[in-house]
ZAZATOR-579090 format. One line per field, with one value per residue: residue number from 0; x, y, z of N, C-alpha, C in turn. Coordinates in Angstrom, 3 decimals, m for minus. Last residue first. Example, Ala and Ser with C-alpha at 12.3 -4.5 7.8 and 13.67 -1.06 7.14 Angstrom:
REM ZAZATOR-579090
k <- 1;0
n_x <- 12.850;13.190
n_y <- m2.250;m5.690
n_z <- 7.080;7.800
ca_x <- 13.670;12.300
ca_y <- m1.060;m4.500
ca_z <- 7.140;7.800
c_x <- 12.900;13.200
c_y <- 0.030;m3.300
c_z <- 7.870;7.800
//
This chain:
REM ZAZATOR-579090
k <- 309;308;307;306;305;304;303;302;301;300;299;298;297;296;295;294;293;292;291;290;289;288;287;286;285;284;283;282;281;280;279;278;277;276;275;274;273;272;271;270;269;268;267;266;265;264;263;262;261;260;259;258;257;256;255;254;253;252;251;250;249;248;247;246;245;244;243;242;241;240;239;238;237;236;235;234;233;232;231;230;229;228;227;226;225;224;223;222;221;220;219;218;217;216;215;214;213;212;211;210;209;208;207;206;205;204;203;202;201;200;199;198;197;196;195;194;193;192;191;190;189;188;187;186;185;184;183;182;181;180;179;178;177;176;175;174;173;172;171;170;169;168;167;166;165;164;163;162;161;160;159;158;157;156;155;154;153;152;151;150;149;148;147;146;145;144;143;142;141;140;139;138;137;136;135;134;133;132;131;130;129;128;127;126;125;124;123;122;121;120;119;118;117;116;115;114;113;112;111;110;109;108;107;106;105;104;103;102;101;100;99;98;97;96;95;94;93;92;91;90;89;88;87;86;85;84;83;82;81;80;79;78;77;76;75;74;73;72;71;70;69;68;67;66;65;64;63;62;61;60;59;58;57;56;55;54;53;52;51;50;49;48;47;46;45;44;43;42;41;40;39;38;37;36;35;34;33;32;31;30;29;28;27;26;25;24;23;22;21;20;19;18;17;16;15;14;13;12;11;10;9;8;7;6;5;4;3;2;1;0
n_x <- 73.711;70.736;68.910;69.103;68.281;65.494;64.852;65.505;63.595;61.232;61.652;61.717;59.139;57.623;58.399;57.375;54.685;54.290;54.802;54.797;55.835;55.402;52.785;52.908;56.131;57.703;58.251;61.419;63.998;66.636;68.346;66.836;65.155;64.749;62.766;63.489;64.643;65.721;67.653;69.751;71.554;71.271;72.828;75.467;76.075;76.624;74.604;72.945;74.821;75.583;73.105;72.724;74.975;75.251;74.202;76.019;78.213;77.237;74.456;71.092;69.540;69.032;70.620;72.453;70.853;69.053;70.717;71.079;68.512;68.282;70.198;69.036;66.848;68.161;69.376;67.974;70.289;72.457;73.734;72.933;74.867;76.781;74.620;73.038;70.600;68.098;68.367;68.749;66.784;67.513;66.760;68.329;68.980;71.121;71.942;71.560;68.620;65.930;65.749;66.670;64.428;63.575;65.621;65.038;62.649;63.644;65.506;63.718;62.202;64.138;64.830;62.309;62.050;64.028;62.877;60.600;61.812;62.778;60.330;59.318;61.203;60.924;58.639;57.138;54.862;56.442;59.023;60.273;60.718;58.840;56.088;54.952;55.594;56.045;55.882;53.872;51.247;51.807;55.330;57.164;57.429;58.392;61.053;62.142;63.349;65.319;67.896;70.659;70.740;72.878;73.237;75.477;76.602;77.437;79.775;80.303;79.694;77.763;79.175;80.018;77.584;76.724;77.620;75.683;73.705;74.984;75.188;72.558;71.395;72.778;71.724;68.956;68.867;70.301;70.361;67.659;66.291;67.629;67.066;64.672;65.908;67.424;70.035;69.163;68.048;66.499;64.403;65.673;66.699;67.050;67.068;70.204;72.087;74.376;75.762;75.352;75.102;77.226;77.516;79.570;81.551;82.828;85.582;87.966;88.998;90.178;89.339;90.105;88.210;85.865;86.456;86.560;83.932;82.504;83.559;82.576;79.869;79.938;80.844;78.762;76.561;76.532;75.625;77.602;80.816;83.248;86.592;87.835;90.324;90.837;92.546;94.418;96.000;93.982;92.428;93.457;92.573;89.983;90.155;91.879;90.307;88.111;89.356;90.579;88.463;85.424;83.122;83.802;83.902;86.018;86.472;88.118;88.185;87.806;88.457;87.121;87.917;86.457;83.959;84.454;85.031;82.719;80.923;82.110;81.806;78.995;78.159;80.721;82.813;83.627;82.100;80.021;79.592;81.575;82.056;84.103;85.241;86.888;89.128;87.774;85.901;84.780;82.989;83.036;80.722;78.945;77.304;79.135;80.048;77.718;75.630;72.338;70.082;67.958;69.312;69.664;68.516;66.676;64.290;65.626;65.661;65.808;67.155;65.888;63.287;63.622;64.342;62.016;59.146;56.306
n_y <- m87.365;m85.636;m84.866;m82.120;m81.258;m81.709;m79.930;m77.505;m77.545;m77.282;m74.691;m73.231;m73.730;m72.405;m69.770;m69.467;m69.774;m67.464;m65.354;m65.098;m64.176;m66.057;m65.961;m63.999;m63.599;m60.496;m57.165;m55.488;m53.147;m53.184;m54.431;m56.218;m57.213;m58.591;m58.940;m58.648;m58.740;m55.336;m52.450;m50.901;m51.061;m50.277;m48.044;m48.921;m52.131;m54.888;m56.729;m55.449;m55.027;m57.633;m58.603;m56.849;m57.487;m59.835;m59.264;m57.481;m59.228;m61.212;m59.760;m60.929;m61.539;m60.674;m61.738;m63.560;m65.094;m66.258;m68.207;m69.734;m70.614;m72.318;m74.201;m75.239;m76.454;m78.451;m79.978;m79.550;m78.624;m78.672;m76.213;m73.788;m72.884;m71.591;m68.978;m66.581;m65.115;m63.118;m61.868;m62.353;m61.703;m62.265;m61.697;m60.839;m59.884;m58.133;m56.751;m55.115;m56.180;m56.326;m59.327;m61.754;m63.238;m62.080;m62.914;m65.626;m65.548;m64.608;m66.500;m68.650;m67.751;m67.849;m70.548;m71.616;m70.729;m72.303;m74.799;m74.457;m74.186;m76.792;m78.106;m76.962;m77.751;m80.627;m82.460;m85.320;m86.560;m87.351;m87.231;m85.316;m85.200;m83.450;m83.569;m82.196;m79.593;m77.877;m74.408;m72.717;m72.846;m74.689;m74.942;m72.395;m70.441;m68.299;m68.615;m67.447;m65.224;m66.403;m66.102;m65.957;m64.186;m62.674;m61.198;m59.037;m56.985;m54.628;m55.154;m58.644;m60.739;m62.224;m63.860;m65.725;m66.875;m68.011;m70.271;m72.197;m71.029;m71.269;m74.098;m75.031;m73.559;m74.564;m77.184;m76.647;m75.196;m76.419;m79.200;m79.912;m79.046;m80.630;m83.304;m84.303;m86.514;m88.650;m87.832;m86.572;m87.449;m86.562;m86.783;m85.114;m82.598;m79.952;m77.047;m76.277;m75.518;m73.104;m70.265;m67.998;m66.351;m64.595;m62.986;m60.355;m60.126;m62.025;m61.340;m63.347;m65.725;m66.748;m67.440;m70.077;m71.329;m70.797;m72.259;m74.886;m75.250;m74.938;m77.110;m79.240;m78.904;m79.471;m82.123;m83.357;m82.929;m82.327;m80.434;m78.490;m78.660;m76.718;m75.868;m72.534;m69.999;m66.574;m63.496;m61.438;m61.501;m61.599;m62.747;m65.071;m66.993;m67.952;m70.318;m71.833;m72.112;m73.611;m75.954;m76.861;m77.466;m78.147;m76.727;m73.638;m70.418;m67.798;m64.946;m61.981;m58.707;m55.754;m53.820;m53.767;m56.160;m57.916;m57.426;m58.298;m61.060;m62.080;m61.665;m63.324;m65.825;m65.968;m65.893;m67.899;m69.687;m70.079;m69.660;m70.840;m68.350;m66.081;m64.009;m61.248;m58.756;m55.577;m54.066;m52.209;m51.341;m48.277;m47.133;m46.174;m48.536;m50.545;m50.399;m50.737;m53.339;m54.707;m52.543;m51.865;m52.458;m52.268;m49.962;m47.182;m45.197;m45.932;m46.316;m47.533;m46.902;m48.158;m49.165;m51.539;m50.645;m49.111;m51.129;m52.676;m50.769;m51.675
n_z <- m99.038;m97.952;m96.094;m95.961;m98.457;m98.195;m96.143;m97.366;m99.397;m97.970;m96.943;m99.355;m100.331;m98.406;m98.864;m101.472;m101.001;m99.472;m101.237;m104.590;m106.893;m108.757;m109.414;m111.520;m112.993;m111.924;m112.936;m112.397;m111.968;m114.440;m116.203;m117.683;m114.751;m111.459;m108.672;m105.109;m102.621;m102.302;m102.456;m101.726;m103.877;m106.435;m106.759;m106.593;m108.044;m107.661;m108.414;m110.212;m112.300;m112.961;m113.975;m116.111;m117.780;m119.096;m121.609;m122.676;m122.884;m124.550;m126.385;m126.981;m130.167;m132.842;m134.962;m134.109;m132.468;m134.225;m135.338;m133.001;m132.480;m134.688;m133.961;m131.642;m132.826;m134.228;m132.144;m128.892;m126.248;m124.637;m124.950;m124.025;m122.354;m123.794;m125.155;m126.449;m124.377;m123.341;m119.979;m117.308;m114.671;m111.207;m107.735;m104.590;m101.338;m99.025;m95.831;m93.750;m91.875;m91.868;m93.741;m94.607;m94.993;m97.361;m99.046;m99.109;m100.520;m103.007;m103.775;m104.101;m106.256;m108.308;m108.344;m109.000;m111.587;m112.653;m112.379;m113.984;m116.494;m116.792;m116.940;m119.260;m121.107;m121.123;m119.250;m117.850;m116.494;m113.659;m112.778;m111.234;m108.567;m107.727;m107.386;m105.371;m105.921;m108.474;m108.346;m109.685;m110.253;m113.176;m114.068;m115.885;m117.693;m116.366;m116.222;m118.423;m117.591;m114.810;m112.461;m110.746;m107.788;m105.680;m102.601;m100.854;m98.470;m96.852;m95.444;m94.656;m93.023;m94.257;m95.945;m94.104;m93.425;m95.851;m97.102;m97.147;m98.623;m101.165;m101.574;m101.371;m103.444;m105.642;m105.649;m105.904;m108.562;m110.624;m109.851;m109.291;m111.571;m113.452;m112.596;m110.199;m107.645;m106.800;m107.136;m110.174;m113.485;m116.559;m119.312;m122.220;m122.862;m120.650;m120.289;m118.856;m115.885;m114.399;m112.612;m110.988;m108.332;m106.562;m103.631;m102.461;m100.545;m97.947;m95.657;m93.753;m92.824;m95.161;m97.696;m97.960;m96.288;m97.704;m100.056;m99.082;m98.121;m100.528;m101.965;m100.507;m101.003;m103.758;m103.754;m102.401;m104.146;m107.407;m109.096;m109.157;m108.584;m108.205;m107.622;m108.111;m108.470;m107.832;m108.512;m109.097;m111.377;m114.417;m116.304;m117.380;m115.339;m115.379;m116.845;m115.220;m112.900;m113.861;m114.800;m112.400;m110.739;m112.547;m112.992;m111.230;m109.673;m108.490;m106.835;m107.431;m106.269;m108.336;m110.225;m112.579;m113.675;m112.100;m113.189;m115.815;m115.471;m114.257;m116.389;m118.317;m117.065;m116.894;m119.557;m120.993;m118.602;m115.994;m113.784;m112.254;m109.722;m108.125;m105.425;m104.717;m102.547;m102.434;m102.791;m105.466;m107.144;m108.137;m110.979;m113.572;m114.754;m114.511;m116.680;m118.852;m118.516;m119.083;m121.123;m122.407;m123.893;m121.994;m119.561;m117.256;m115.748;m113.883;m115.266;m118.448;m121.971;m125.316;m127.489;m128.103;m128.541;m130.846;m132.673;m132.709;m131.513;m129.669
ca_x <- 74.929;71.776;69.019;69.347;69.688;66.277;64.600;66.212;65.019;61.460;61.512;62.865;60.302;57.467;58.685;58.802;55.368;54.062;55.680;54.032;55.836;56.793;53.148;52.255;54.801;57.701;57.367;60.245;63.011;65.586;68.935;67.357;65.450;65.274;63.153;62.888;63.465;65.837;66.567;68.640;71.984;70.579;71.394;74.855;75.723;77.566;75.677;72.372;74.108;76.570;73.788;71.771;74.774;75.768;73.548;74.670;78.333;77.578;75.838;72.074;69.964;68.348;69.568;72.909;72.010;68.591;70.185;72.223;69.152;67.404;70.371;70.323;66.624;67.370;70.194;67.850;69.113;71.583;74.393;72.113;73.659;76.834;75.790;73.435;71.967;68.333;68.069;69.835;66.666;67.624;66.911;67.469;68.906;70.030;72.112;71.900;70.062;66.548;65.094;67.658;65.275;62.744;65.450;66.291;62.629;62.580;65.952;64.796;61.568;63.440;65.850;62.913;61.101;64.243;64.160;60.442;61.069;63.725;61.263;58.565;61.108;62.205;58.828;58.343;54.729;55.086;58.600;60.050;61.492;60.202;56.676;54.672;56.238;55.284;56.691;55.301;51.606;50.874;53.954;57.015;57.062;56.980;60.281;61.626;61.956;65.081;66.659;70.249;70.357;72.258;73.080;74.403;76.395;76.118;78.945;80.358;80.822;77.348;78.436;81.030;78.387;76.027;78.514;76.959;73.477;74.693;76.348;73.593;70.880;73.020;73.164;69.483;68.360;70.088;71.563;68.730;65.902;67.679;68.426;64.926;65.244;65.979;69.546;70.265;67.854;67.653;64.477;65.100;65.640;67.495;66.252;68.945;71.849;73.147;75.860;75.184;74.777;76.559;77.449;78.410;80.640;82.390;84.192;87.457;88.251;90.966;88.977;90.816;89.635;86.022;86.259;87.741;85.069;82.256;83.770;84.017;80.363;79.481;81.624;80.109;76.625;77.229;74.794;76.375;79.840;81.909;85.652;87.394;89.357;91.037;91.473;93.521;96.371;94.959;91.863;93.655;93.974;90.249;89.287;92.270;91.594;87.921;88.557;91.384;89.338;86.729;82.997;83.440;83.737;85.173;86.465;87.151;88.815;87.328;89.299;86.855;88.335;87.905;84.170;84.134;85.975;83.997;80.692;82.024;83.140;79.824;77.839;79.492;82.315;84.517;82.952;80.042;79.534;80.770;82.056;82.897;85.393;85.675;88.832;88.968;85.551;85.958;82.974;83.318;81.637;79.984;76.671;78.346;80.998;78.271;76.570;73.448;71.371;68.202;68.243;70.171;69.367;68.059;64.413;64.741;66.328;65.025;67.583;67.329;63.564;63.194;65.272;63.259;60.043;57.606
ca_y <- m87.965;m85.884;m86.306;m82.892;m81.144;m82.405;m81.361;m77.922;m77.584;m78.495;m75.823;m73.219;m74.195;m73.853;m70.396;m69.293;m70.758;m68.774;m65.559;m65.691;m63.242;m65.806;m66.889;m63.708;m64.194;m61.885;m58.094;m55.814;m54.023;m52.511;m53.597;m55.009;m57.481;m57.572;m59.588;m58.246;m59.553;m56.755;m53.207;m50.986;m51.421;m51.506;m47.906;m48.281;m50.722;m53.865;m57.160;m55.882;m53.913;m56.722;m59.262;m56.849;m56.141;m59.791;m60.258;m57.012;m57.977;m61.560;m60.192;m60.063;m61.928;m60.051;m60.779;m62.545;m64.407;m65.205;m67.134;m69.134;m69.706;m71.147;m73.444;m74.549;m75.327;m77.462;m79.231;m80.158;m78.437;m79.840;m77.414;m74.399;m73.440;m73.050;m69.458;m67.886;m65.088;m64.349;m61.729;m61.714;m62.279;m61.497;m62.582;m60.552;m61.017;m58.188;m57.771;m54.462;m56.095;m55.763;m58.096;m60.678;m63.592;m61.955;m61.486;m65.189;m65.982;m63.885;m65.128;m68.735;m67.884;m66.603;m69.530;m71.917;m70.229;m70.853;m74.541;m74.697;m73.069;m75.675;m78.419;m76.840;m76.328;m79.953;m81.621;m84.498;m85.634;m87.190;m88.447;m85.046;m86.205;m82.938;m84.131;m83.637;m80.215;m79.111;m75.575;m72.418;m72.812;m73.882;m75.442;m73.313;m71.755;m68.246;m69.045;m68.797;m65.055;m66.231;m66.768;m65.873;m65.467;m62.490;m62.475;m59.222;m58.406;m54.814;m54.012;m57.496;m59.895;m61.353;m62.741;m64.893;m66.236;m66.840;m69.115;m72.540;m71.159;m69.956;m73.208;m75.588;m73.438;m73.180;m76.941;m77.272;m74.699;m74.976;m78.430;m80.183;m78.532;m79.163;m82.778;m83.888;m85.276;m88.817;m88.095;m86.637;m87.211;m87.053;m86.724;m86.269;m83.177;m81.313;m77.749;m75.810;m76.319;m73.871;m71.543;m67.891;m67.735;m64.488;m64.340;m60.798;m58.994;m62.053;m61.315;m62.116;m64.885;m66.523;m66.113;m69.058;m71.394;m70.288;m70.805;m74.293;m75.389;m74.053;m75.745;m79.048;m78.748;m78.157;m81.091;m83.414;m82.266;m83.229;m81.629;m78.216;m79.355;m76.754;m76.857;m73.624;m70.922;m67.952;m64.452;m61.334;m62.336;m61.051;m61.599;m63.820;m66.593;m66.717;m69.229;m71.497;m71.422;m72.297;m75.122;m76.526;m76.346;m78.564;m78.146;m74.395;m71.863;m68.365;m66.378;m62.928;m60.026;m56.760;m53.957;m52.658;m54.922;m57.851;m57.133;m56.891;m60.152;m62.109;m61.048;m61.884;m65.328;m66.037;m64.783;m67.143;m69.364;m70.504;m68.554;m70.949;m69.744;m66.252;m65.397;m61.748;m60.122;m56.381;m54.507;m52.607;m52.516;m48.997;m47.785;m45.238;m47.444;m50.470;m50.263;m49.503;m52.227;m54.794;m53.632;m51.549;m52.451;m53.485;m50.695;m48.349;m44.795;m45.750;m45.187;m47.554;m46.899;m47.763;m47.867;m51.554;m51.551;m48.459;m50.034;m53.266;m51.254;m51.011
ca_z <- m98.485;m98.956;m96.370;m94.732;m98.103;m99.226;m95.960;m96.160;m99.737;m98.749;m96.032;m98.440;m101.081;m98.568;m97.570;m101.220;m101.838;m98.868;m100.082;m103.511;m105.768;m108.403;m108.342;m110.240;m113.018;m112.371;m112.237;m113.189;m111.334;m113.676;m115.137;m118.330;m116.152;m112.365;m109.924;m106.380;m102.865;m101.962;m103.078;m100.774;m102.520;m106.043;m106.954;m105.420;m108.237;m107.191;m107.519;m108.939;m111.681;m112.373;m112.865;m114.996;m117.232;m117.724;m120.773;m122.367;m122.143;m123.170;m126.252;m126.331;m128.841;m131.720;m135.233;m135.053;m131.896;m133.325;m136.174;m133.675;m131.535;m134.595;m135.194;m131.544;m131.922;m134.963;m133.113;m130.199;m127.099;m124.565;m125.476;m125.078;m121.734;m123.806;m124.423;m126.967;m124.866;m124.090;m121.391;m118.050;m116.012;m112.443;m108.887;m105.728;m102.256;m99.996;m96.858;m95.020;m92.113;m90.673;m93.286;m94.467;m93.855;m96.154;m98.766;m98.504;m99.126;m102.290;m103.518;m103.118;m104.943;m107.993;m108.112;m107.702;m110.583;m112.635;m111.714;m112.547;m115.917;m116.694;m115.855;m118.009;m120.771;m120.908;m120.436;m118.001;m117.625;m114.176;m113.468;m112.650;m109.311;m107.851;m108.608;m105.401;m104.772;m108.261;m108.007;m109.601;m108.846;m112.400;m113.933;m114.762;m118.224;m116.736;m115.039;m118.609;m117.990;m116.244;m112.830;m112.141;m108.381;m106.993;m103.290;m101.819;m98.707;m97.464;m95.059;m95.564;m92.625;m93.160;m96.522;m94.767;m92.379;m95.307;m97.084;m96.542;m97.179;m100.563;m101.628;m100.508;m102.073;m105.213;m105.597;m104.683;m107.272;m110.644;m110.188;m108.341;m110.254;m113.554;m112.576;m111.578;m108.065;m106.845;m105.782;m109.211;m112.059;m115.832;m117.856;m121.552;m123.704;m120.938;m121.285;m119.444;m117.075;m114.513;m113.320;m112.426;m108.682;m107.861;m104.174;m103.239;m100.754;m99.343;m96.114;m94.371;m91.899;m93.942;m97.184;m98.739;m95.979;m96.340;m100.102;m99.707;m97.214;m99.377;m102.438;m100.612;m99.630;m103.277;m104.431;m101.837;m102.838;m106.490;m108.970;m108.416;m109.419;m107.606;m108.140;m107.234;m109.039;m107.376;m108.748;m107.950;m110.244;m113.484;m115.595;m118.127;m115.478;m114.633;m117.320;m116.592;m112.839;m113.247;m115.707;m113.580;m110.378;m112.023;m112.654;m112.426;m109.627;m109.531;m106.571;m107.964;m106.180;m107.404;m109.042;m111.650;m114.332;m111.927;m111.773;m115.560;m116.143;m113.542;m115.085;m118.554;m117.393;m115.696;m118.667;m121.115;m119.943;m117.069;m114.230;m113.710;m110.158;m109.333;m105.856;m105.361;m103.038;m102.418;m101.440;m104.719;m106.344;m107.682;m109.671;m112.487;m115.092;m113.475;m115.361;m118.690;m118.361;m117.725;m120.900;m121.503;m124.570;m122.762;m120.212;m117.957;m116.860;m113.418;m114.338;m117.312;m120.669;m124.143;m126.968;m127.865;m127.438;m129.611;m132.384;m132.233;m132.550;m129.658
c_x <- 76.034;73.003;70.047;69.517;70.012;67.755;65.419;66.046;65.850;62.936;61.770;62.815;61.535;58.657;58.616;59.210;56.869;54.724;55.510;54.944;55.124;56.934;54.625;52.690;54.205;56.272;57.531;59.418;61.837;64.633;67.909;67.765;65.879;65.385;63.541;63.441;62.768;64.526;66.764;67.453;70.826;70.820;70.594;73.337;75.081;77.086;76.472;73.469;73.599;75.901;74.752;72.385;73.854;75.553;73.999;73.964;76.984;77.693;76.085;73.475;71.040;68.977;69.108;71.885;72.466;69.741;69.754;71.799;70.335;67.971;69.530;70.564;67.908;67.106;69.429;68.651;69.162;70.420;73.496;72.671;72.829;75.739;75.807;74.731;72.332;69.688;68.351;69.471;67.739;67.306;66.902;67.700;67.908;70.114;70.885;72.160;70.289;68.060;65.700;67.053;66.364;63.575;64.607;66.221;63.910;62.562;64.909;65.282;62.601;62.857;65.228;64.010;61.666;63.247;64.443;61.752;60.869;63.042;62.298;59.491;60.277;62.045;60.025;58.325;55.949;55.076;57.190;59.481;61.320;61.131;58.107;55.271;56.024;55.968;55.768;56.169;53.086;51.204;53.092;55.570;56.963;56.496;58.786;60.938;61.313;63.624;66.502;69.028;69.972;72.001;72.317;74.422;75.208;75.827;77.535;79.452;80.945;78.461;78.063;80.374;79.447;76.821;77.872;77.905;74.771;74.506;76.089;74.814;71.946;72.509;73.490;70.986;69.051;69.642;71.343;69.935;67.043;67.309;68.500;66.205;65.595;65.205;68.014;69.653;69.176;67.486;65.779;65.273;64.965;66.394;66.806;68.369;70.441;73.120;74.508;75.084;74.362;76.350;76.614;78.601;79.416;81.373;84.048;86.093;87.707;90.290;89.758;90.528;90.414;87.495;86.460;87.644;86.311;83.450;83.561;84.361;81.882;79.994;81.240;81.005;78.011;77.376;75.394;75.467;78.510;80.954;84.321;86.529;89.068;89.935;91.853;92.293;95.409;95.126;92.830;93.166;94.169;91.654;89.636;91.454;92.045;89.212;88.386;90.621;90.147;87.532;84.309;83.362;83.381;85.081;85.504;87.454;87.755;88.185;88.880;87.585;88.153;88.462;85.662;84.328;85.721;84.980;81.993;81.775;83.117;81.210;78.697;79.333;81.120;84.022;83.716;80.896;79.447;80.762;81.079;83.065;84.054;85.933;87.583;88.589;86.759;85.518;84.328;83.319;81.795;80.955;77.686;77.871;80.266;79.287;77.049;74.334;72.552;69.617;68.733;69.011;69.969;69.022;65.839;64.952;65.282;65.849;66.883;67.800;65.042;63.488;64.917;64.245;61.295;58.499
c_y <- m86.942;m86.519;m86.641;m84.381;m82.035;m82.419;m82.186;m79.422;m78.012;m78.651;m77.147;m74.444;m74.244;m74.439;m71.920;m69.946;m70.684;m69.886;m66.938;m66.071;m63.804;m64.799;m66.802;m64.656;m64.105;m62.364;m59.507;m56.835;m54.232;m53.538;m52.854;m53.965;m56.165;m58.101;m58.494;m59.066;m59.261;m57.471;m54.681;m51.770;m51.632;m51.876;m49.125;m48.156;m50.129;m52.429;m56.012;m56.230;m54.306;m55.533;m58.312;m57.503;m56.152;m58.434;m60.227;m57.968;m57.414;m60.307;m60.586;m60.650;m61.002;m60.351;m59.998;m61.438;m63.283;m64.417;m65.954;m68.009;m69.005;m70.118;m72.174;m73.695;m74.526;m76.226;m78.183;m79.330;m79.310;m79.761;m78.640;m75.723;m74.202;m73.688;m70.977;m68.303;m66.480;m64.231;m63.057;m61.330;m61.609;m62.359;m61.736;m61.599;m60.674;m59.476;m57.801;m55.473;m55.313;m55.701;m57.628;m59.392;m62.542;m62.243;m61.270;m63.704;m65.569;m64.257;m64.361;m67.339;m68.005;m66.651;m68.217;m70.918;m70.473;m70.163;m73.045;m74.411;m73.223;m74.469;m77.315;m77.090;m76.083;m78.516;m80.722;m83.736;m84.727;m86.128;m88.356;m86.203;m86.033;m83.945;m83.621;m84.313;m81.729;m79.898;m76.773;m73.636;m72.598;m73.988;m74.513;m73.800;m72.815;m69.556;m69.042;m69.334;m66.413;m65.894;m66.591;m66.749;m65.249;m63.866;m62.206;m60.641;m58.668;m56.298;m54.147;m56.382;m58.643;m60.408;m61.728;m63.679;m65.313;m66.138;m67.856;m71.368;m71.529;m70.074;m71.905;m74.665;m73.904;m72.930;m75.547;m77.051;m75.325;m74.417;m76.932;m79.292;m78.720;m78.520;m81.263;m83.047;m84.960;m87.580;m88.103;m86.790;m87.223;m86.653;m87.328;m86.136;m84.396;m82.036;m79.111;m76.818;m76.016;m74.707;m72.233;m69.239;m67.798;m65.895;m64.271;m62.233;m59.365;m60.931;m61.690;m62.358;m63.603;m65.532;m65.740;m67.645;m70.304;m70.277;m70.193;m72.772;m74.711;m74.066;m74.742;m77.649;m78.537;m77.914;m79.700;m82.352;m82.276;m82.544;m82.655;m79.429;m79.334;m77.353;m76.710;m74.606;m72.077;m68.823;m65.814;m62.239;m62.337;m61.935;m60.977;m62.569;m65.287;m66.172;m67.905;m70.316;m70.973;m71.491;m73.712;m75.624;m75.902;m77.316;m78.733;m75.861;m72.403;m69.867;m66.974;m64.337;m61.054;m58.016;m55.004;m52.825;m53.721;m56.568;m57.071;m56.533;m58.695;m61.116;m60.970;m61.126;m63.822;m65.478;m64.789;m65.993;m68.429;m70.188;m68.869;m69.873;m69.791;m67.728;m65.540;m63.215;m60.635;m57.749;m55.350;m52.961;m53.043;m50.131;m48.410;m45.850;m46.499;m49.334;m50.201;m49.340;m50.908;m53.688;m53.634;m52.778;m52.096;m53.547;m51.884;m49.126;m45.944;m45.374;m44.908;m46.359;m46.906;m47.875;m47.459;m50.267;m51.530;m49.323;m49.357;m52.170;m51.846;m51.615
c_z <- m98.329;m98.306;m97.451;m95.015;m96.902;m98.844;m96.964;m95.920;m98.539;m99.093;m96.754;m97.507;m100.190;m99.311;m97.674;m99.903;m101.624;m99.677;m99.463;m102.347;m104.551;m107.275;m107.979;m109.122;m111.615;m112.594;m112.791;m112.429;m112.280;m113.069;m114.298;m117.293;m116.776;m113.788;m110.908;m107.545;m104.172;m102.231;m102.777;m101.322;m101.554;m104.591;m106.557;m105.531;m106.980;m107.273;m106.924;m107.927;m110.291;m111.701;m112.171;m113.768;m116.015;m117.061;m119.330;m121.414;m121.747;m122.310;m124.799;m126.425;m128.300;m130.358;m134.000;m135.238;m132.813;m132.742;m135.324;m134.603;m132.183;m133.627;m135.165;m132.784;m131.753;m134.106;m133.893;m131.213;m128.346;m125.549;m125.485;m125.581;m122.759;m122.966;m124.463;m126.298;m125.328;m124.766;m122.066;m119.470;m116.857;m113.660;m110.151;m106.811;m103.346;m100.804;m97.774;m96.128;m93.404;m90.759;m91.962;m93.906;m93.598;m94.902;m97.522;m98.158;m98.406;m100.818;m102.714;m102.764;m103.825;m106.585;m107.661;m107.364;m109.187;m111.694;m111.626;m111.807;m114.423;m116.062;m115.682;m116.826;m119.518;m120.427;m120.164;m119.324;m117.782;m115.279;m114.035;m113.436;m110.817;m108.524;m108.813;m106.634;m104.729;m107.139;m107.791;m109.392;m108.616;m110.919;m113.092;m114.686;m117.129;m117.348;m115.344;m117.360;m118.238;m116.465;m114.332;m112.362;m109.839;m107.593;m104.577;m102.383;m99.611;m97.668;m95.613;m95.072;m93.495;m92.711;m95.447;m95.429;m92.984;m94.205;m96.487;m96.384;m96.450;m99.048;m100.873;m100.446;m101.084;m103.802;m105.114;m104.558;m106.063;m109.296;m110.002;m108.608;m109.265;m112.222;m112.677;m111.624;m109.515;m107.261;m105.730;m107.838;m111.308;m114.377;m117.351;m120.050;m123.093;m121.709;m121.661;m120.431;m117.562;m115.768;m113.416;m113.131;m110.141;m108.406;m105.441;m103.686;m101.584;m99.503;m97.581;m95.012;m92.473;m92.994;m95.930;m98.242;m96.691;m95.943;m98.720;m99.766;m97.774;m98.438;m101.309;m101.072;m99.625;m101.856;m103.938;m102.452;m102.214;m105.131;m108.022;m108.261;m108.672;m108.622;m107.428;m108.013;m108.100;m107.970;m108.167;m108.116;m109.083;m112.270;m114.601;m117.390;m116.254;m114.862;m116.667;m117.122;m114.220;m113.283;m115.152;m114.539;m111.582;m111.667;m112.146;m112.024;m111.004;m109.416;m107.595;m107.493;m106.545;m107.396;m108.047;m110.315;m113.407;m112.534;m111.450;m114.090;m115.778;m114.146;m114.299;m117.255;m117.612;m115.930;m117.411;m120.146;m119.854;m118.472;m115.506;m114.348;m111.685;m109.710;m107.012;m105.726;m103.548;m103.049;m101.319;m103.281;m105.582;m106.775;m109.371;m111.109;m113.905;m113.721;m114.223;m117.246;m118.172;m117.489;m119.454;m121.324;m123.694;m123.333;m120.995;m118.561;m117.643;m114.531;m113.885;m116.420;m119.561;m122.863;m125.682;m127.199;m127.083;m128.400;m131.066;m131.850;m131.929;m130.732
//
């Protein structure tokens, strides 16, 4: 397929590679709905928050500090609230859950959009004895989402959107190295990042299974390749190559946040759960990304990890 054909191709729902978040939400009113977006202060998180606010939604946005979140959301209007949520710090995540529940005052959350993350740390770093990308991208979000499920349950539908990545295909064989979650055996930046993105995918799959019989859904998405501040940890030469790619091929923030917004709010995604999306349409992950037993095992391991955190 030529580059032009790829950019113009549309999926069964009429959206595709070149669709933007504004395209997939056109004509929708999100008035009366509340959305929580992690990593709202830049890149895809900020664009997701902007478009959902543009359509009338109330935005709860998180960043590493309340100040960063509040400053980023300020231009979007008064129907926003910023919260601190440092995903690598369990106390911060629990504090964020408590603050969000308090701000809701008994009302609902319509969608939890787990966008924040870190990528391709060149050297092994750990948090609470676990490799930092796995802890931040998966355990932090696991703690946040499970802490807010009661508020999600109050919504008519209630959707969870996990930002995974096509990079989940770089995860180790079997998807998750349960005997190497510390990352100390043969650490490689992209393998570890791929494992964290596989964890996001599997978390959504198991959550969807637990949602069966309700109108709640959980899905994972590949936003596309976008040059955001996720690349801040990369080798300078790799960052330069990404910069060239941005001008030639990479998606804009509007295009990159389209799949997230489609899965979070579009009526066409309301009855879809436990799937992996790319370019606003369901696609197939790597084979082990669909393994229900691995997803269950990851959930159990995550619960054990959370139980021993300070």
